[in-house]
N, C-alpha and C positions, 0 to 999 in steps of 0.2 A: 398462720395466715394473718391473724390480727396484729401480731408483732411486726410482720413485714410491711403490712399496709400502713400501720401507724408510723413507721420510720421513714416513709416516703411521701412527703407532702404532695408531690405531683400526682401520685397514684390516688391519694385521697380526693383530690379535686376531680380527677377523671371518674372515679367511682361515684362521687356525689352527683356529677353531671349526668351520668348514665342512669342513676337511680331516679333523678328528677324527671328524666325524659321517658321513663317507663309508663305505660298506660295503665298499669294496675299494680297492686302491691305484690301479687304473685310474679308478675313480669320482672319487677325490680329484684325480687328475691332470687329468681333464676339467674339474673345477670350477675349479681354480686359475687357469688362463690367463684364463678369462672374468672371474673376480674381479679379476685383476690389471689387465686392460684397464679395467674399471669403476673400479678404485681410482685409476688415473692421472687419469681424468676427475674423480673426486671430489676428489682433491687439488688439481686445477687450478681447479675451479669452486666449491668449498665452503670457501673461505678463512675466512669468518666462523665456521665451526665447527671449524677446524683446531686441533690441539693443538701446543704448542711443540715444536720439533724436538729439544730437549735432554731430552725426556721419553720414556721407552721402557718398555713393559710388562716387568715382571720375569720373567725366565726365558724370553724369547721365543727360539725356535729357528729362526725363519723365515730369518734371515740365513745360517744354516748349511745349511739344507735347500732353500732356494728354487731354486737353480740345478739341483740334481739332480731336483727334481720337475718342473721345466719341461722338462728334457731327457727325462724319462720319458714325456712325452706327445707327443714328436716335434717339439718346438720347439727349434731349435738355440740354445744359450746360448754366449756368448763365454767362452772359457776364460781370457782375459786381463782379464776384467771386474774392476775394482777391488773389493776386499773392503771393505764398509762399516766405518767405524771404530766399534767398540762404544761405545755411549753409557752413561752411568752409570745403574745400575738404580734404579728408584723404591723408596721405602720402601713398606711395606704400605698405609699410609693414602693413598698417591698412586695406587694401582692403580685402573684404570678399571673402572667397572661398566657392562657392555654394555647392560643393560636401562635403567639411568638415562640413559646417553648416547643411546640410541634415543628415549627419551621426550623428552629435551631437544631433539632434532632435530624431533620432531613438534610440540612446544610452540613452537619457533621458527617453524615454518611455519603452525601453527594454534594460537594462544595458548590456546584453550579446552580443549585437551588431546585425547588419543586417544579417550576415552570419549564426549565430546561430538561429535567428528568421526564416530564410528561411528554414533551415534544419528541424526545429520543425514543421513548417507549412506543409511541404511536408510529414513528418512522420505522421502527423495527417490525411492528405488526404489518405495516404496508409492504415492506420488503419480503416478509415471510410469505405473503400471498403471491408476490411476483416470483418468488423462488420456485414455487410448485410446478408450473408448467415447464420451466426450463430444466429443472432437475429430472422430471419425468422424460422429457424428450431426449436429454443427453444420456439418460440411463439406457434408452433404446439404442442409441448410437454405440454405446460401449458394449452392448450385448448382455445387459444384466436386467434384473427385475426393477420396475419403477420404485418400489419401496427402498431399494438399495440407494438409488439416487437421492431420495428424500432424506434418508438418514445420513448420507454423506454430506448433504448441505447443512444438516444440524451440527455435525462434528466440525466441519470446516468453518462454518459461521461462528461458532462459539470460540474456538481456540485461536483462529486468526484475528478475531476482534479483541479478545482478551490479551493476547500476547504479541500482536502485530505491531507495525511501526507507525500506524496512522489511524486516527479516529475518522469514521465515515466510510471506510472501505468495507464493502460487503462481499463475502466469499462464499462459494458454494460449489456444487458439482458442475464444472464448466465444460463447455463443448471443446475448447482448445486442448484440454488434457484428455477428454474422452476419446477423441479421434486417434490419439496416440496409442491407446490400449486396445483398439478393435482387433488387430491381428493377434495379440497375445490372448485375449479372451476366446477368440474363435479357435485357436490352436490348443490351448491348455486348460481353459475353463476359468470360472470366477475366482477360484482359490489363488491361482497364479496372479490374477489381477490385483487382489488384495495384497499379496506379498510384494508385488512391484510397487504398489502405492506406499507401503511402509518403507521400502528401500528409497523411493523418491523423496519421502519426507525426511529420512535420515540425511540424504545428500543435501537437501535444502537447509537443514539445521547446520550441517558442516559448512556450507557456503556462508551462512549467517555468522557463525563464530569466526570464520576467516575474514570476514568483512568484504566479501566479493560483491555484495550488492551495490557497492559504491560505483562499480563500473557502469551502472545504468546511466550515470551522468554523461557518458560518452555518446549517448543516443542523441543525434541532432534534432533540432526543432522540426525541420521538414519531415523527418521520420515519425515524430509524434503526431503531426497533422495527418499523415497517411495512415497511421495506426488508428486514430479515432474515426477517420472517415471509413476505413475498411471495416472496422468493427460495427459501425452504424449500419453499413450495408448488410453485413452478416446477420446482425440482430433482426433487421427488417425482413431479410430473406427467410429467416427461420419462422417468423410469424405468418408468412404467406402460406405455409403448409397447412395451417388450420382452416383455410378456406377451401380445402379439397377433401373429398370423402376419403377417410382412411382405408376403406375396403376396396373401392373401385378406382381411387385416384382421380376421379372426375371432379370438376369444379362444382361446388355446392350451388344448387339452384332451387327454385320453388320457395316454400316456407322456410326451410332450413337455411338456404342461402340468404334470403332476405333478413332472417333473424340474425345471422352472423354479421352481415354488413351493418345492419341497423344498430345492434348492441355495441359493435366496435366503434361506430361513429359516435354513439351516445357516450361511451366511455371516454373517448378522446375529447369530446366537447366538455364533459364534466371536469376532467383534469385541468383543462385550460380556464374554465369559467369559475369554478368553485373558489379558487383563491381570492377572487374579487369580493366574495361574500363573507368568507371566514378563513382564517388561518389557524384556528385552534386545533383543527383536526386535518391531517394531511389530505390533500385533494384526491390522491390516488386511493387512499383507504375509503373515503366517502364514495368515490366513483364505483369501487367494487361493491360496496354495500347497496347502493342505489340500483345498479344494473342487476345484481342478484335478486333484489326484491322485485324489480319489474319483471324479470324472466319468470320468477316463481308465481307471482300474483296473477299474471296473465297467461300462465301455462304455455309459454313460448317454446317451440322445439329447438332449444339452444343446446349445443354440445357442452357438457360439463366436464369438470376434472375427473369425475368418476367414469365418464364415458371414455376419456382419453387413456386413463391408466388401468381401468378395470375396477370392479367393485371390491376385489380382494385387497387392493392397496388401501382403500378407505374404509375398511371394516372396523378399524380401531381396536382398542383393548391392549392390555399389558403384554399379550403374547407376541405382538409384533416388535417389541423392543429388542434390538440386536444384542447378542451376547458378546462380551469382550474376551477374545481368544485369538491365538495365533492361527494364521491360515493353515489349512491341511495340505502342506507341501513338504517335500523331503528335505527339511533343513539339515538333518544329521546324516541321512543315507547318502546323498550325493550333493554336498554343499557347493563344490566347484562348478559342477554342471548346472545346478540351480542358479548360481550367481551369473554364469555365462548366459543363461536364458533371460534372466530378469534385468541385468544391468543395462543393456541398450535401451529397453523400454523405460526403465526407471530414470536413467540419465536424461533421456529426451523429455519425459514428463516433467522432471524437476526443472529443467532449463525453460521449457515452455511456460510452466506455471509461474516461475519467478519473473520471467520477462513480462508477462501480462500483469502480474500483481504489482511489480515495481512501476510499470508505466501507468497503471491505474492509480497508484498512490501519488505519482507526480501529477496526474490529472486532478485528483482531489485537492492537492496543494493549491492549485489555481482556482478551483471552484469555491472552496471555503473562504479563502483570503483572510485567515485568522492570524496571520503572522507566524505560523508554525510550519516546519518542514518535517516530512516523514522520515523515520529512521529506517534506512534500507536493511541494516543488519537485523533489527528486530522484526521487520516484515518477513525476511527470509526464515527466521526462526519460528514466527507465528504460523506461517504457511506450512512449514515442515511439521510442527506439532499437530496441526489439523490433519495433515495427510497420514501421519503415523496413527493417530486415534481412529481416523476413518478406515484405514486398513485393518486395524485390530478389531473393528466391528464388522468386517466384511464389506466395506464400502469401496467406492470407485475413486475417491479422492477428488481433488479439484484445485481451484485457485480463486483469486479475486475476479469478480464479474463486473465488467464496466457498466452494463445495462442496469443491473440491480444497484450498483453503487450510485448511479445517477438518480434512481428512484429514492435511494436512501438520503442523498444530499438534498434533493428537491423537496423531500418530506420534512426537512428540518433537522436532520441528524448532525450533531456537533461533537459527539463523544463516543467512546467505545460501548456505552450502554445500548446504543441502537443496534449494533451488531450482536451483542449478547442477547438482547430482547428478541431479535429476529430468530436466533437459534432456539430460544426457549419457547417462543410462540409456535414455531414450526414443530418442535418436538412434542409439546403438549397437544397441539392440534392433531398430529398424526395419531396420538394415543387416545385422547379424550373427545375430540370434536371432529373426527375423521368423516362421519356421515355428513356433517354440516359443511365441511370444506369440499366434500365431493360434489355438492350441489352448486358450487360457484361456476358460473358460465366462463368458458374459455375466452369468449369475446371481451369480457370485462378486463382481463389481463392483457389480451392482445392490444387493445386500445391504449393501455398504459405504455406498453413496450413500443408502440409506434410513436408516441409522444417522446419517449426516451431516445429513439432513433433520431427524431428531428432535432432534439436539443444536443445530442452527442455529435452529430455531424458538424464539422468546422466549416460552416458556410462562408466564413470570411476568406478561407483559402481559395474559393472560386473567384472572389473579387480581386484577390491579390495575384492571380496567375499571370497577368500581364505586367505587374509591377515588380515582382521578385525575379531574381536571376533564373534563366531557363533551367539551369542545373538543379535548383531547388524544386522547381515545378516538376521536373522529371522524377525526382526522388519521391515527391508526394504521390504522384500517379502510380509509380512502380510499387510502393509499399501498399497502397490501397488495393491494387489489382492482385498482388501476391497474397494479401490477407484474405481476400474473397475467394481466390482460386485454390490456393495451397494451404498455407499455415501461417499463424501469427509469428511464430519464432523465426521461420524462414524469411518472412517479410521484413522483420526488424533487422535481422542480421544482414540481409541483402541491402537494405537501405542504408545501414550504417557503413558497410564496406564501400558502397558507391559514394556516399558522402565523403568518406575519408580519402578516396582516390581523387575526387573532385577537388578537395581542399589541398591535397599534396600537389596536384597539377597547378592550381592557381598560385601556390607559394613558390613553386619551381620557376614560374615565369617572372617572379619579382626580383631575381638576382640581376642587378645592374651595377655599373661602376662609372664613377666620374674620373676621367684620366687627365693628368696634368704633368708637365715636364718642367725641369729647372736644372740649375747647375749648382754643384757643391764642390768648392775648391777647384773650379775649372772643369770638373767632370759632369757629364750629363746624367741626370737621374730622372726616372719616370715613376709616377705615383698613381696607383689604382685605389681609389676610395670606394670600397664596396658598400652596397646597400641591399638588404634582404637576407633572409635566413639561408645558411649554408647547411644543407642536409642531403640525404640520399637522392631526393628528387631534383635538386638544383645543381648537382655536380656537373652535368653536361653544360648547362648555361654558364657555370663558373669557369670551366676550362675554355669555353669559346671566347671569353673576355680578353685573353692574353695573347700577345704576339711575341712568342719567345724568340723567334729569329730576328725580328726587327727591333726589339727592345734594347736599350743601352745595357752596359755591364752591371749597373746597380738599379734594381727595381724594388719599389716599396709597395707593399699591400697594407692598406690601412683598414683594420677591422672594427673601427669605432662605431660604425652604424650597421653592423651585422652581428650575427651570433653563430658560433660554431655549435651545431646542434648534436651531432651523433658521430659514431666511429667512421662512417663513410666520409664525412667532412674532413676528419683528421687525415685519413688516407689520401684524400684528394689534395690537401695542402702539401703533404710530403711528396706525392707524385709530381706536383707542379714544381716544387723546389728541385727535385731531381732532374727535371727537364731543363731548368735554368742552369743547374750545375753541369750537366752534360754539354751545354753550349758555352761553358766558361764564364758564366755570369753569376751574380750574387742576388739572393732574394731576401729582402728585409721585411720582417713581419712585425707590425706595430699594433698596439691596442688589443692584444689578445688577453684573455683572462689568464691568471696564473695557473688555473687548472688545464687550460688548453696548452700552455707552454710545457707544463709537466708531462702531459700525455703525449705530445709530439716528440718530446725527447725520449720518453720511455719506448715509444714505438720504434724509434731509430736505434735505440741503444745509446748512442751518442750523436748529437746533432752534427751533421757534416758542415764543413767550413762555408759552404755556399748557402746554407739555411741559417739565417741570423734572426734571433728573436730579440727585439729591442724592448725591454721591459721598462715601463714608466708607471710606478705605483701611484703617482699623483693623478693620473688620468686613465689608467687601465680599468676596464669594467670588471665586475665580479659576477661570475655565473658558472654553473656547472655544465658538464657535457653528459649527454645520455650515453653512459659507458658502463661496462661491467665493473663490479666492485673489485675484481682482481686487478684491474688496471689502476684503480684509485688507491690501492694499498700503498701505504707510506707516503701519500701525497701531502706535501706541506700546506699549511693554511696560507691564505692570501696575505701578502705583505701590505699592510695598510699604512698610509701616511697619516700625519697628524690631522685630527678633525674627522677621520673616517673610522675611528675605533682604535682601541689599544689592546695589547696582549696578542694572544694566538688566535682569537676568533673575532670576526667582525661584529660591530655593535648593531643595535636594532635598526638604526637608520641605514647603515651601509648594507645590511642584509636585504633591504627593500629596494634601494636605489643605487645605481652605479654613478661613476663620476660624470658620465655624459648625460645624466638625468633620466635614463631609461630604467624602467622597473625590472 
């Protein structure tokens, strides 16, 4: 111990400081041996932070007094121990600053610094309290014990925060995934529920490794507005159930009703007003503490968490820690039948969980405004790991929760530490502080969630209803209603499909043509200069532009200001050329990309004499067609003129911009 302490000047200073602060000699003697044991471990395992051995604090008396102080506390010290060789004293500028060194250690572990760490830890504590009533309520929805919902929130919160794609997202036992499993739990029991959660987690991990999370970018902004509005309504609707008697279902009246309404209003007011006084501690956390103190000091008849979940849930102790094991289902006896039973529920849960988690992650991207974007693949994997561990502990799984995420961000969360702290606080609270947590009034948390509803709802969407296109307004209302009435996943899918159809319809009406006539060598020619995308939705408008019977023998279609998008467009061009050929006329195609020309020829085998592609490498655009790779097989690279790249591939500038200046 003496050797270890003498070799670490930082520990020497800490020991001397603690010794000086002791109120008695015996107090110092009791502190020193424990510090010395810890110092030996610090010197052994903290080599990255060690100070050179030839540096010693000036005026240190530990070498002279260490043996006597150890003997004073009853620990035998060897009298023949070698006396350490005194090291040269440092100059004043080399003296260590204990505060600076402590901060440097914190920065080494957590680069954002102690202030940020403190804010994130407190944010995690606030979210852990907000997780409790939601986890209990959704456990009842799924048909399992409330303690299952709480431990599911612990598993989901930790792994989704540690391995997910975005700091600030709070995950737990969510209602959107719980409703999916109601039928499975009712028919087969909790063991099948846990097995389905594990399978859903594996599917989410597979989706993350395949990079499927990127498709969340296809969700339009009106769908996002409908998503947040619908979820705000759902969250608020869930809080209203606490104002009714759980036994009779009647509205709370009398002292209980007045207490519920009063404490909820107090909680909402505190959440709004406390940030004007201090931001050192999250207002939601202070609100819970103040409301709990008021309810207990004045013995108000408030409904507590223990009343909601039962005393058994908040009895605490190590015995309530779940065991890590596979669910008791016939994995080996009837694997195919088991998979047939679990897969529909697991696939639905995985998709619902990923949709809500990825949309919540996009919401956090806009809330934090830290210049960072969430990683969709990591988020899928993090959610999958959380569900796998939750299932192995007999849990009900879950996903990201937008309400708790709002509490997290509003409480100052900026890193993954907040989510990890939430999980740890909730886990330790269930085990060691369960009776104390059970005394927290429901009203204190309901008030917080009402404030979250108010901040989650996109009020700007109501003001924009008369300014945005009617189609976007319809999408917002549709997604909000379906989210409230049916399911989040159904709402998002329905909104995305409707937005896609509206977009396709609008693009299909943009196909127009400027028509001009002229003479070439005495023969009359007619030119159609197209404008707008040519794809499956605009084929009818494309065909209506041409007068095959009245056109001259030579007709030119100029594609300089249009793009041939898909296979349907290629077929439409060939069909039009065939109509002109049957009428004994020729169709000249200009300003097609080399890919379009190659694919048109491949579809025909050989271009007929009435379908003439006039290639002009100097002015032809360069773009690809959405076509199967089998059609693109052996396709030659574009022929580039001078100044647009050399060799067999286009240069960087020509990859981005065509000859006509379009991207």
